LUMLUM-253741 format. One record per residue (C-alpha): x, y, z; residue number from 1. Coordinates in steps of 0.25 Angstrom, whole numbers, plus 5000, padded with zeros to 4 digits. Each point is the difference from the previous one (the first is absolute). Layout:
% residues N
site X:X | Y:Y | Z:Z | num:NUM
...
***
This chain:
% residues 497
site X:5459 | Y:4818 | Z:4513 | num:1
site X:4991 | Y:4990 | Z:4995 | num:2
site X:4996 | Y:5008 | Z:4987 | num:3
site X:4997 | Y:5012 | Z:5007 | num:4
site X:5003 | Y:5014 | Z:4994 | num:5
site X:5005 | Y:5012 | Z:5007 | num:6
site X:4987 | Y:5007 | Z:4996 | num:7
site X:4992 | Y:4987 | Z:5006 | num:8
site X:5006 | Y:5002 | Z:5014 | num:9
site X:4998 | Y:5015 | Z:4999 | num:10
site X:4986 | Y:4997 | Z:4998 | num:11
site X:4998 | Y:4991 | Z:5011 | num:12
site X:5008 | Y:5009 | Z:5010 | num:13
site X:4991 | Y:5013 | Z:4996 | num:14
site X:4988 | Y:4992 | Z:5001 | num:15
site X:5003 | Y:4994 | Z:5013 | num:16
site X:5004 | Y:5014 | Z:5006 | num:17
site X:4987 | Y:5006 | Z:4996 | num:18
site X:4993 | Y:4988 | Z:5007 | num:19
site X:5007 | Y:5006 | Z:5013 | num:20
site X:5009 | Y:4987 | Z:5000 | num:21
site X:5014 | Y:5002 | Z:5008 | num:22
site X:5014 | Y:4998 | Z:4995 | num:23
site X:5002 | Y:4986 | Z:5005 | num:24
site X:4986 | Y:4996 | Z:4994 | num:25
site X:5005 | Y:5004 | Z:4987 | num:26
site X:5014 | Y:4994 | Z:5000 | num:27
site X:4994 | Y:4986 | Z:5005 | num:28
site X:4989 | Y:5002 | Z:4987 | num:29
site X:5011 | Y:5003 | Z:4991 | num:30
site X:5008 | Y:4988 | Z:5005 | num:31
site X:4989 | Y:4990 | Z:5000 | num:32
site X:4996 | Y:5005 | Z:4986 | num:33
site X:5013 | Y:5003 | Z:4993 | num:34
site X:5010 | Y:4989 | Z:5007 | num:35
site X:5013 | Y:5005 | Z:5005 | num:36
site X:5006 | Y:5003 | Z:5014 | num:37
site X:4993 | Y:5009 | Z:5011 | num:38
site X:5012 | Y:5009 | Z:4997 | num:39
site X:4997 | Y:5003 | Z:4985 | num:40
site X:4985 | Y:5001 | Z:5004 | num:41
site X:5002 | Y:5011 | Z:5011 | num:42
site X:5009 | Y:5008 | Z:4990 | num:43
site X:4988 | Y:4999 | Z:4989 | num:44
site X:4990 | Y:5003 | Z:5010 | num:45
site X:5007 | Y:5014 | Z:5001 | num:46
site X:5001 | Y:5001 | Z:4985 | num:47
site X:5014 | Y:5001 | Z:5000 | num:48
site X:5011 | Y:4995 | Z:4991 | num:49
site X:5012 | Y:4993 | Z:5006 | num:50
site X:5008 | Y:5012 | Z:4997 | num:51
site X:4990 | Y:5008 | Z:5006 | num:52
site X:5003 | Y:4992 | Z:5014 | num:53
site X:5015 | Y:5001 | Z:4998 | num:54
site X:4999 | Y:5015 | Z:5001 | num:55
site X:4992 | Y:4999 | Z:5012 | num:56
site X:5008 | Y:4990 | Z:5006 | num:57
site X:5013 | Y:5008 | Z:4998 | num:58
site X:4995 | Y:5010 | Z:5008 | num:59
site X:5001 | Y:4990 | Z:5014 | num:60
site X:5016 | Y:5001 | Z:5002 | num:61
site X:4999 | Y:4990 | Z:5010 | num:62
site X:4996 | Y:4989 | Z:4990 | num:63
site X:5009 | Y:4991 | Z:4993 | num:64
site X:5003 | Y:5005 | Z:4984 | num:65
site X:4990 | Y:4995 | Z:4990 | num:66
site X:4998 | Y:5002 | Z:4985 | num:67
site X:4989 | Y:4996 | Z:4991 | num:68
site X:5005 | Y:4987 | Z:4995 | num:69
site X:5002 | Y:4996 | Z:5015 | num:70
site X:4986 | Y:5004 | Z:5003 | num:71
site X:4996 | Y:4992 | Z:4988 | num:72
site X:5006 | Y:4987 | Z:5006 | num:73
site X:4995 | Y:5003 | Z:5014 | num:74
site X:4986 | Y:5000 | Z:4995 | num:75
site X:5002 | Y:4987 | Z:4993 | num:76
site X:5005 | Y:4993 | Z:5013 | num:77
site X:5001 | Y:4988 | Z:5002 | num:78
site X:4997 | Y:4997 | Z:4986 | num:79
site X:5012 | Y:4995 | Z:4991 | num:80
site X:5009 | Y:5012 | Z:4997 | num:81
site X:4996 | Y:5008 | Z:5011 | num:82
site X:5007 | Y:5005 | Z:5012 | num:83
site X:4997 | Y:4999 | Z:5014 | num:84
site X:4998 | Y:5014 | Z:5007 | num:85
site X:5007 | Y:5005 | Z:5013 | num:86
site X:4991 | Y:5004 | Z:5012 | num:87
site X:5004 | Y:5015 | Z:4999 | num:88
site X:4996 | Y:4999 | Z:4986 | num:89
site X:4987 | Y:4995 | Z:5003 | num:90
site X:4998 | Y:5010 | Z:5012 | num:91
site X:5004 | Y:5011 | Z:4991 | num:92
site X:4988 | Y:4996 | Z:4989 | num:93
site X:4990 | Y:4998 | Z:5011 | num:94
site X:5003 | Y:5015 | Z:5004 | num:95
site X:4999 | Y:5004 | Z:4985 | num:96
site X:4987 | Y:4992 | Z:4998 | num:97
site X:4993 | Y:5003 | Z:5012 | num:98
site X:4999 | Y:4987 | Z:5005 | num:99
site X:5008 | Y:4990 | Z:5011 | num:100
site X:5011 | Y:4992 | Z:4994 | num:101
site X:4993 | Y:4985 | Z:5003 | num:102
site X:4989 | Y:5005 | Z:4990 | num:103
site X:5010 | Y:5001 | Z:4989 | num:104
site X:5004 | Y:4987 | Z:5001 | num:105
site X:4992 | Y:4986 | Z:4995 | num:106
site X:5003 | Y:4990 | Z:5012 | num:107
site X:5006 | Y:4992 | Z:4990 | num:108
site X:5011 | Y:5010 | Z:4997 | num:109
site X:5001 | Y:5004 | Z:5016 | num:110
site X:5003 | Y:4985 | Z:5002 | num:111
site X:5013 | Y:5001 | Z:4990 | num:112
site X:5005 | Y:5011 | Z:5006 | num:113
site X:5013 | Y:4998 | Z:5009 | num:114
site X:4996 | Y:4998 | Z:5014 | num:115
site X:5006 | Y:5012 | Z:5005 | num:116
site X:4994 | Y:5009 | Z:4989 | num:117
site X:4986 | Y:4994 | Z:5003 | num:118
site X:5001 | Y:5001 | Z:5015 | num:119
site X:5004 | Y:5016 | Z:4998 | num:120
site X:4987 | Y:5001 | Z:4991 | num:121
site X:4991 | Y:4993 | Z:5010 | num:122
site X:5004 | Y:5007 | Z:5013 | num:123
site X:5002 | Y:5015 | Z:4993 | num:124
site X:4986 | Y:4998 | Z:4995 | num:125
site X:4994 | Y:5005 | Z:5013 | num:126
site X:5007 | Y:5014 | Z:4998 | num:127
site X:4992 | Y:5003 | Z:4989 | num:128
site X:4987 | Y:5009 | Z:5003 | num:129
site X:4986 | Y:4996 | Z:4993 | num:130
site X:5000 | Y:5009 | Z:4988 | num:131
site X:4987 | Y:5005 | Z:4996 | num:132
site X:4995 | Y:4993 | Z:4988 | num:133
site X:5000 | Y:5012 | Z:4991 | num:134
site X:5000 | Y:5002 | Z:4985 | num:135
site X:5011 | Y:4992 | Z:4992 | num:136
site X:5010 | Y:5008 | Z:4993 | num:137
site X:5003 | Y:5010 | Z:5012 | num:138
site X:5013 | Y:4999 | Z:5007 | num:139
site X:4997 | Y:4995 | Z:5014 | num:140
site X:5006 | Y:5006 | Z:5013 | num:141
site X:5013 | Y:4994 | Z:5005 | num:142
site X:4999 | Y:4987 | Z:5009 | num:143
site X:4998 | Y:5005 | Z:5014 | num:144
site X:4997 | Y:4993 | Z:5012 | num:145
site X:4986 | Y:4999 | Z:5003 | num:146
site X:4993 | Y:5010 | Z:5009 | num:147
site X:4987 | Y:5000 | Z:5008 | num:148
site X:4993 | Y:5012 | Z:4994 | num:149
site X:4984 | Y:5000 | Z:5000 | num:150
site X:4999 | Y:5007 | Z:4987 | num:151
site X:4988 | Y:4995 | Z:4993 | num:152
site X:5007 | Y:4996 | Z:4986 | num:153
site X:5010 | Y:4991 | Z:5008 | num:154
site X:4987 | Y:4993 | Z:5006 | num:155
site X:4995 | Y:4998 | Z:4985 | num:156
site X:5013 | Y:4994 | Z:4996 | num:157
site X:5000 | Y:4990 | Z:5011 | num:158
site X:4985 | Y:4996 | Z:4998 | num:159
site X:5003 | Y:4998 | Z:4986 | num:160
site X:5012 | Y:4992 | Z:5004 | num:161
site X:4991 | Y:4991 | Z:5008 | num:162
site X:4989 | Y:4998 | Z:4990 | num:163
site X:5011 | Y:4996 | Z:4989 | num:164
site X:5006 | Y:4990 | Z:5010 | num:165
site X:4986 | Y:4995 | Z:5001 | num:166
site X:4997 | Y:4997 | Z:4987 | num:167
site X:5013 | Y:4994 | Z:4998 | num:168
site X:4998 | Y:4991 | Z:5011 | num:169
site X:4986 | Y:4996 | Z:4994 | num:170
site X:5005 | Y:4996 | Z:4987 | num:171
site X:5010 | Y:4992 | Z:5006 | num:172
site X:4990 | Y:4993 | Z:5009 | num:173
site X:4993 | Y:4996 | Z:4987 | num:174
site X:5012 | Y:4995 | Z:4993 | num:175
site X:5004 | Y:4992 | Z:5012 | num:176
site X:4988 | Y:4992 | Z:5003 | num:177
site X:4999 | Y:4995 | Z:4986 | num:178
site X:5081 | Y:4998 | Z:5003 | num:179
site X:5002 | Y:5014 | Z:4998 | num:180
site X:5002 | Y:5005 | Z:5014 | num:181
site X:5014 | Y:4999 | Z:5006 | num:182
site X:5002 | Y:4998 | Z:5016 | num:183
site X:5006 | Y:5014 | Z:5000 | num:184
site X:4986 | Y:5006 | Z:4996 | num:185
site X:4992 | Y:4992 | Z:5010 | num:186
site X:5009 | Y:5003 | Z:5011 | num:187
site X:4999 | Y:5016 | Z:4997 | num:188
site X:4985 | Y:4998 | Z:4998 | num:189
site X:4999 | Y:4994 | Z:5013 | num:190
site X:5008 | Y:5011 | Z:5007 | num:191
site X:4993 | Y:5011 | Z:4994 | num:192
site X:4987 | Y:4993 | Z:5004 | num:193
site X:5005 | Y:4999 | Z:5014 | num:194
site X:5004 | Y:5015 | Z:5000 | num:195
site X:4986 | Y:5004 | Z:4996 | num:196
site X:4992 | Y:4991 | Z:5010 | num:197
site X:5008 | Y:5006 | Z:5011 | num:198
site X:4999 | Y:5015 | Z:4995 | num:199
site X:4985 | Y:5000 | Z:4997 | num:200
site X:4995 | Y:5001 | Z:5014 | num:201
site X:5010 | Y:5011 | Z:5003 | num:202
site X:5001 | Y:5009 | Z:4988 | num:203
site X:4992 | Y:5007 | Z:4991 | num:204
site X:4994 | Y:4992 | Z:4989 | num:205
site X:5004 | Y:5012 | Z:4990 | num:206
site X:5013 | Y:4997 | Z:5002 | num:207
site X:4999 | Y:4984 | Z:4998 | num:208
site X:4990 | Y:5000 | Z:4989 | num:209
site X:5009 | Y:5001 | Z:4988 | num:210
site X:5008 | Y:4988 | Z:5005 | num:211
site X:4989 | Y:4991 | Z:5003 | num:212
site X:4994 | Y:5002 | Z:4986 | num:213
site X:5013 | Y:4998 | Z:4993 | num:214
site X:5004 | Y:4987 | Z:5008 | num:215
site X:4987 | Y:4994 | Z:4997 | num:216
site X:5001 | Y:5003 | Z:4985 | num:217
site X:5014 | Y:4993 | Z:5001 | num:218
site X:4994 | Y:4988 | Z:5007 | num:219
site X:4989 | Y:4999 | Z:4990 | num:220
site X:5008 | Y:5002 | Z:4987 | num:221
site X:5009 | Y:4989 | Z:5006 | num:222
site X:4989 | Y:4991 | Z:5002 | num:223
site X:4996 | Y:5001 | Z:4985 | num:224
site X:5012 | Y:4992 | Z:4997 | num:225
site X:5005 | Y:4987 | Z:5003 | num:226
site X:5005 | Y:4995 | Z:5014 | num:227
site X:5005 | Y:4988 | Z:5008 | num:228
site X:4989 | Y:4996 | Z:5009 | num:229
site X:5007 | Y:5004 | Z:5013 | num:230
site X:5002 | Y:5014 | Z:4992 | num:231
site X:4987 | Y:5001 | Z:4996 | num:232
site X:4994 | Y:4997 | Z:5014 | num:233
site X:5010 | Y:5011 | Z:5006 | num:234
site X:4995 | Y:5010 | Z:4989 | num:235
site X:4986 | Y:4998 | Z:5002 | num:236
site X:5002 | Y:5002 | Z:5015 | num:237
site X:5007 | Y:5012 | Z:4998 | num:238
site X:4990 | Y:5005 | Z:4990 | num:239
site X:4988 | Y:4997 | Z:5010 | num:240
site X:5007 | Y:5007 | Z:5011 | num:241
site X:5002 | Y:5013 | Z:4992 | num:242
site X:4986 | Y:4999 | Z:4994 | num:243
site X:4995 | Y:4999 | Z:5014 | num:244
site X:5007 | Y:5012 | Z:5005 | num:245
site X:4995 | Y:5007 | Z:4987 | num:246
site X:4986 | Y:4996 | Z:5004 | num:247
site X:5003 | Y:5005 | Z:5014 | num:248
site X:5005 | Y:5014 | Z:4994 | num:249
site X:4987 | Y:5001 | Z:4990 | num:250
site X:4991 | Y:4998 | Z:5013 | num:251
site X:5009 | Y:5010 | Z:5007 | num:252
site X:4997 | Y:5010 | Z:4989 | num:253
site X:4985 | Y:4997 | Z:5002 | num:254
site X:4998 | Y:4993 | Z:4987 | num:255
site X:4995 | Y:4985 | Z:5005 | num:256
site X:4997 | Y:4997 | Z:4986 | num:257
site X:5014 | Y:5000 | Z:4994 | num:258
site X:5004 | Y:4995 | Z:5014 | num:259
site X:4992 | Y:4987 | Z:4998 | num:260
site X:5006 | Y:4998 | Z:4986 | num:261
site X:5013 | Y:5000 | Z:5006 | num:262
site X:4996 | Y:4991 | Z:5010 | num:263
site X:4995 | Y:4991 | Z:4990 | num:264
site X:5012 | Y:4999 | Z:4993 | num:265
site X:5008 | Y:4998 | Z:5013 | num:266
site X:4990 | Y:4988 | Z:5003 | num:267
site X:5003 | Y:4993 | Z:4987 | num:268
site X:5014 | Y:5002 | Z:5001 | num:269
site X:4999 | Y:4993 | Z:5013 | num:270
site X:4992 | Y:4988 | Z:4995 | num:271
site X:5011 | Y:4999 | Z:4989 | num:272
site X:5011 | Y:5000 | Z:5011 | num:273
site X:4991 | Y:4989 | Z:5008 | num:274
site X:5003 | Y:5009 | Z:5011 | num:275
site X:4989 | Y:4999 | Z:5011 | num:276
site X:5007 | Y:5012 | Z:5009 | num:277
site X:4998 | Y:5010 | Z:4989 | num:278
site X:4986 | Y:4994 | Z:4996 | num:279
site X:4996 | Y:5003 | Z:5015 | num:280
site X:5007 | Y:5014 | Z:5000 | num:281
site X:4992 | Y:5005 | Z:4987 | num:282
site X:4986 | Y:4995 | Z:5005 | num:283
site X:5003 | Y:5007 | Z:5012 | num:284
site X:5004 | Y:5013 | Z:4992 | num:285
site X:4986 | Y:4998 | Z:4992 | num:286
site X:4994 | Y:5000 | Z:5013 | num:287
site X:5006 | Y:5012 | Z:5004 | num:288
site X:4998 | Y:5008 | Z:4988 | num:289
site X:4985 | Y:4997 | Z:5001 | num:290
site X:5000 | Y:5003 | Z:5014 | num:291
site X:5004 | Y:5014 | Z:4998 | num:292
site X:4992 | Y:5002 | Z:4988 | num:293
site X:4989 | Y:4997 | Z:5007 | num:294
site X:4995 | Y:4987 | Z:4995 | num:295
site X:5001 | Y:4992 | Z:5012 | num:296
site X:4991 | Y:4988 | Z:4995 | num:297
site X:5011 | Y:4999 | Z:4990 | num:298
site X:5011 | Y:5001 | Z:5009 | num:299
site X:4994 | Y:4989 | Z:5008 | num:300
site X:5000 | Y:4990 | Z:4987 | num:301
site X:5015 | Y:5003 | Z:4996 | num:302
site X:5004 | Y:4997 | Z:5015 | num:303
site X:4992 | Y:4986 | Z:5000 | num:304
site X:5005 | Y:4997 | Z:4986 | num:305
site X:5015 | Y:5001 | Z:5006 | num:306
site X:4997 | Y:4991 | Z:5010 | num:307
site X:5003 | Y:4988 | Z:4993 | num:308
site X:5015 | Y:5005 | Z:4997 | num:309
site X:5002 | Y:5006 | Z:5014 | num:310
site X:4997 | Y:4985 | Z:5006 | num:311
site X:5012 | Y:4995 | Z:4991 | num:312
site X:5010 | Y:5010 | Z:5005 | num:313
site X:5007 | Y:5006 | Z:5012 | num:314
site X:5004 | Y:5013 | Z:4996 | num:315
site X:4995 | Y:5013 | Z:5007 | num:316
site X:4990 | Y:5001 | Z:4987 | num:317
site X:4993 | Y:4989 | Z:5008 | num:318
site X:4998 | Y:5010 | Z:5011 | num:319
site X:4996 | Y:5011 | Z:4992 | num:320
site X:4988 | Y:4993 | Z:4993 | num:321
site X:4993 | Y:4997 | Z:5013 | num:322
site X:5003 | Y:5013 | Z:5006 | num:323
site X:4994 | Y:5007 | Z:4988 | num:324
site X:4988 | Y:4993 | Z:5000 | num:325
site X:4998 | Y:5003 | Z:5014 | num:326
site X:4998 | Y:5015 | Z:4997 | num:327
site X:4991 | Y:4996 | Z:4987 | num:328
site X:4990 | Y:4993 | Z:5011 | num:329
site X:5001 | Y:5012 | Z:5009 | num:330
site X:4996 | Y:5009 | Z:4990 | num:331
site X:4989 | Y:4991 | Z:4995 | num:332
site X:4995 | Y:5000 | Z:5014 | num:333
site X:5003 | Y:4985 | Z:5002 | num:334
site X:5008 | Y:5001 | Z:5014 | num:335
site X:5000 | Y:4985 | Z:5002 | num:336
site X:5007 | Y:4997 | Z:4988 | num:337
site X:5009 | Y:5012 | Z:5001 | num:338
site X:5005 | Y:4995 | Z:5014 | num:339
site X:5001 | Y:4986 | Z:4994 | num:340
site X:5009 | Y:5005 | Z:4989 | num:341
site X:5009 | Y:5007 | Z:5010 | num:342
site X:5002 | Y:4986 | Z:5008 | num:343
site X:5004 | Y:4994 | Z:4987 | num:344
site X:5010 | Y:5011 | Z:4996 | num:345
site X:5006 | Y:4998 | Z:5015 | num:346
site X:5000 | Y:4985 | Z:4997 | num:347
site X:5007 | Y:5002 | Z:4987 | num:348
site X:5010 | Y:5009 | Z:5007 | num:349
site X:5005 | Y:4988 | Z:5008 | num:350
site X:5003 | Y:4991 | Z:4989 | num:351
site X:5007 | Y:5012 | Z:4991 | num:352
site X:5013 | Y:4995 | Z:4993 | num:353
site X:5005 | Y:5010 | Z:4991 | num:354
site X:4999 | Y:4999 | Z:4984 | num:355
site X:5006 | Y:5006 | Z:4989 | num:356
site X:4992 | Y:5012 | Z:5001 | num:357
site X:5003 | Y:5003 | Z:5015 | num:358
site X:5015 | Y:5000 | Z:4995 | num:359
site X:4996 | Y:5011 | Z:4990 | num:360
site X:4994 | Y:5008 | Z:5013 | num:361
site X:4993 | Y:5012 | Z:4999 | num:362
site X:4986 | Y:5000 | Z:4995 | num:363
site X:5002 | Y:4986 | Z:4997 | num:364
site X:4999 | Y:4996 | Z:5013 | num:365
site X:4990 | Y:5001 | Z:5012 | num:366
site X:5007 | Y:5003 | Z:5014 | num:367
site X:4995 | Y:5000 | Z:5013 | num:368
site X:4998 | Y:5015 | Z:5002 | num:369
site X:4990 | Y:5000 | Z:4986 | num:370
site X:4993 | Y:4988 | Z:5006 | num:371
site X:4996 | Y:5009 | Z:5013 | num:372
site X:4997 | Y:5011 | Z:4991 | num:373
site X:4990 | Y:4991 | Z:4992 | num:374
site X:4995 | Y:4994 | Z:5012 | num:375
site X:4997 | Y:5015 | Z:5006 | num:376
site X:4994 | Y:5003 | Z:4987 | num:377
site X:4990 | Y:4989 | Z:5002 | num:378
site X:4996 | Y:5002 | Z:5014 | num:379
site X:4997 | Y:5015 | Z:4999 | num:380
site X:4989 | Y:4995 | Z:4991 | num:381
site X:4994 | Y:4991 | Z:5011 | num:382
site X:4990 | Y:5005 | Z:5010 | num:383
site X:5007 | Y:4997 | Z:5014 | num:384
site X:5013 | Y:4998 | Z:4994 | num:385
site X:5004 | Y:5015 | Z:5002 | num:386
site X:5010 | Y:4998 | Z:5012 | num:387
site X:5006 | Y:4988 | Z:4994 | num:388
site X:5001 | Y:5008 | Z:4987 | num:389
site X:5007 | Y:5011 | Z:5008 | num:390
site X:5010 | Y:4991 | Z:5006 | num:391
site X:5004 | Y:4992 | Z:4988 | num:392
site X:5003 | Y:5012 | Z:4992 | num:393
site X:5008 | Y:5005 | Z:5011 | num:394
site X:5008 | Y:4987 | Z:4999 | num:395
site X:5002 | Y:5002 | Z:4984 | num:396
site X:5005 | Y:5014 | Z:5002 | num:397
site X:5010 | Y:4996 | Z:5011 | num:398
site X:5004 | Y:4988 | Z:4991 | num:399
site X:5004 | Y:5009 | Z:4988 | num:400
site X:5006 | Y:5010 | Z:5008 | num:401
site X:5009 | Y:4989 | Z:5006 | num:402
site X:5002 | Y:4993 | Z:4987 | num:403
site X:5013 | Y:5003 | Z:4991 | num:404
site X:4999 | Y:5010 | Z:4990 | num:405
site X:4999 | Y:4991 | Z:4987 | num:406
site X:4987 | Y:4994 | Z:5007 | num:407
site X:4992 | Y:5012 | Z:5002 | num:408
site X:4989 | Y:5004 | Z:4992 | num:409
site X:4995 | Y:5014 | Z:5001 | num:410
site X:4986 | Y:4997 | Z:4995 | num:411
site X:4997 | Y:4988 | Z:5010 | num:412
site X:5006 | Y:5008 | Z:5012 | num:413
site X:4990 | Y:5011 | Z:4996 | num:414
site X:4988 | Y:4991 | Z:4997 | num:415
site X:5001 | Y:4994 | Z:5014 | num:416
site X:5002 | Y:5014 | Z:5006 | num:417
site X:4986 | Y:5002 | Z:4993 | num:418
site X:4994 | Y:4989 | Z:5006 | num:419
site X:5004 | Y:5004 | Z:5014 | num:420
site X:4995 | Y:5013 | Z:4997 | num:421
site X:4986 | Y:4995 | Z:4996 | num:422
site X:4999 | Y:4990 | Z:5011 | num:423
site X:5002 | Y:5011 | Z:5009 | num:424
site X:4989 | Y:5009 | Z:4994 | num:425
site X:4991 | Y:4989 | Z:5002 | num:426
site X:5003 | Y:4999 | Z:5014 | num:427
site X:4998 | Y:5014 | Z:5003 | num:428
site X:5015 | Y:5004 | Z:5001 | num:429
site X:5002 | Y:5011 | Z:4991 | num:430
site X:5013 | Y:5005 | Z:5005 | num:431
site X:5005 | Y:4987 | Z:4998 | num:432
site X:4995 | Y:4999 | Z:4987 | num:433
site X:5008 | Y:5013 | Z:4997 | num:434
site X:5013 | Y:4996 | Z:5005 | num:435
site X:4999 | Y:4986 | Z:4994 | num:436
site X:4998 | Y:5008 | Z:4986 | num:437
site X:5009 | Y:5011 | Z:5001 | num:438
site X:5013 | Y:4992 | Z:4993 | num:439
site X:4990 | Y:4996 | Z:4989 | num:440
site X:4996 | Y:5015 | Z:4998 | num:441
site X:5015 | Y:5003 | Z:4999 | num:442
site X:5004 | Y:4992 | Z:4989 | num:443
site X:5006 | Y:5007 | Z:4988 | num:444
site X:4992 | Y:5001 | Z:4988 | num:445
site X:5006 | Y:4989 | Z:4993 | num:446
site X:4998 | Y:4990 | Z:5011 | num:447
site X:4985 | Y:5004 | Z:5000 | num:448
site X:4994 | Y:4988 | Z:4992 | num:449
site X:4986 | Y:4998 | Z:4997 | num:450
site X:4999 | Y:4989 | Z:5010 | num:451
site X:5005 | Y:5008 | Z:5011 | num:452
site X:4991 | Y:5012 | Z:4996 | num:453
site X:4988 | Y:4990 | Z:5001 | num:454
site X:5003 | Y:4994 | Z:5012 | num:455
site X:5001 | Y:5014 | Z:5007 | num:456
site X:4986 | Y:5004 | Z:4993 | num:457
site X:4995 | Y:4988 | Z:5009 | num:458
site X:5004 | Y:5008 | Z:5011 | num:459
site X:4993 | Y:5013 | Z:4995 | num:460
site X:4987 | Y:4991 | Z:4998 | num:461
site X:5001 | Y:4996 | Z:5013 | num:462
site X:5000 | Y:5013 | Z:5006 | num:463
site X:4987 | Y:5004 | Z:4993 | num:464
site X:4993 | Y:4990 | Z:5012 | num:465
site X:4991 | Y:5010 | Z:5007 | num:466
site X:5006 | Y:4997 | Z:5012 | num:467
site X:5012 | Y:5007 | Z:4996 | num:468
site X:4992 | Y:5011 | Z:4993 | num:469
site X:5005 | Y:5015 | Z:5007 | num:470
site X:5013 | Y:4994 | Z:5005 | num:471
site X:5012 | Y:5009 | Z:4996 | num:472
site X:5009 | Y:4989 | Z:5001 | num:473
site X:4991 | Y:4993 | Z:4989 | num:474
site X:4998 | Y:5012 | Z:4991 | num:475
site X:5016 | Y:5004 | Z:5000 | num:476
site X:5003 | Y:4984 | Z:4997 | num:477
site X:4990 | Y:5001 | Z:4988 | num:478
site X:5007 | Y:5013 | Z:4994 | num:479
site X:5013 | Y:4994 | Z:5002 | num:480
site X:4996 | Y:4987 | Z:4992 | num:481
site X:4994 | Y:5009 | Z:4989 | num:482
site X:5011 | Y:5008 | Z:4998 | num:483
site X:5009 | Y:4988 | Z:5000 | num:484
site X:4991 | Y:4993 | Z:4989 | num:485
site X:5001 | Y:5013 | Z:4992 | num:486
site X:5016 | Y:4998 | Z:4997 | num:487
site X:5000 | Y:4985 | Z:4999 | num:488
site X:5010 | Y:4993 | Z:4992 | num:489
site X:4988 | Y:4997 | Z:4991 | num:490
site X:5005 | Y:5010 | Z:4990 | num:491
site X:5012 | Y:4993 | Z:4996 | num:492
site X:5002 | Y:4989 | Z:5009 | num:493
site X:4995 | Y:4986 | Z:5005 | num:494
site X:4987 | Y:4997 | Z:5006 | num:495
site X:4995 | Y:4988 | Z:5009 | num:496
site X:5007 | Y:4990 | Z:5007 | num:497
***
């Protein structure tokens, strides 16, 4: 491996382990410095010889038989003299190495597998849990379906994955500013991206993060090669979508800086794809990240930067951008600008023609119920708009309740209910506020993302008004909100929306 001796590799591994670096980082560093395949790099990151791996492999009775010469040829794939691995072999090795199947193959190798084998790997990847980034050389637990535990070490591991993904996105963004893809791979990436965009607003982030990171990595590495123009455009679009989802994930985990790095990579991908819909969507995302981070002036700047692109697209991203801008102006106290932005969003809705992002669905589209929620989230900040905010929030709640399951979003529904509660507190209807907030306060822990908790805390703050002091209902609701926030998903799960 590029002249590196076993002693050199062991020293590199030991140095990185002392620095607290995880197994995946060590494997990647070995691969980059020494050359060779990812499959070999993960073995070396553990400090194991090929015979060591064979001993562990044979303990898995369900795996296809394998011996040391076969493992050697698998580690060479797809070079001359190598052997293409079977999906079951890669799955068994992923369990041994404590990672997921897609991380054991370079995209170049993945594209050269038989389509049926590649399809098995890409689909089974979701069944692997998020392994703690523990020390190399220790056998990991068997691959299991992810759980919803709120144990702190799992949180640390998940947060570390987010940071690693953000750094990878930043490196990619730097190189991108300055055909090895087959149609089967493109189709499968598109299918997986579609699955994740739709699952994102309904499932716990901890069940999706590993797949998001893996697929972004596959997309980035494929883009490092050469493609025909049409394939390159599609790959940049998929890479942009995946980077955008990881930006949202970083934001949901309460890390706006990593979120902005991922969003910047998403915007560069949108530029390289020449896709105004993704440019618009990403500017809306950047504005939203800044809005929840408490940077309203920055949020307004991003919303305005997206105006040019929104004017050239008819996808629902053109509705999201002014709707997001409206609530930013409301926070800044500019009611006139806020209401004008609401009208622009309504006008854009009248002209919508679904684009490629809308076809993906999920968080990549901006449906009518979500627009109603943003309308309420705007008006609740504006004096004299409380009744209107209450009414629009109710419309949003009903629209979500009547929507098909795949179009529902637990976070946006909760946001609309919190806005309704806040509007009612402002109008002095404390019983109505408690009724509106009840479903929010009953959410399970893994859905109590930071944005929802922040929305509930707005209600808590409003209840401090001197006019509500001494009211038993106000005191009880505040106490419930405080208890709710203490067991939020911020320990291990997403923040914000």
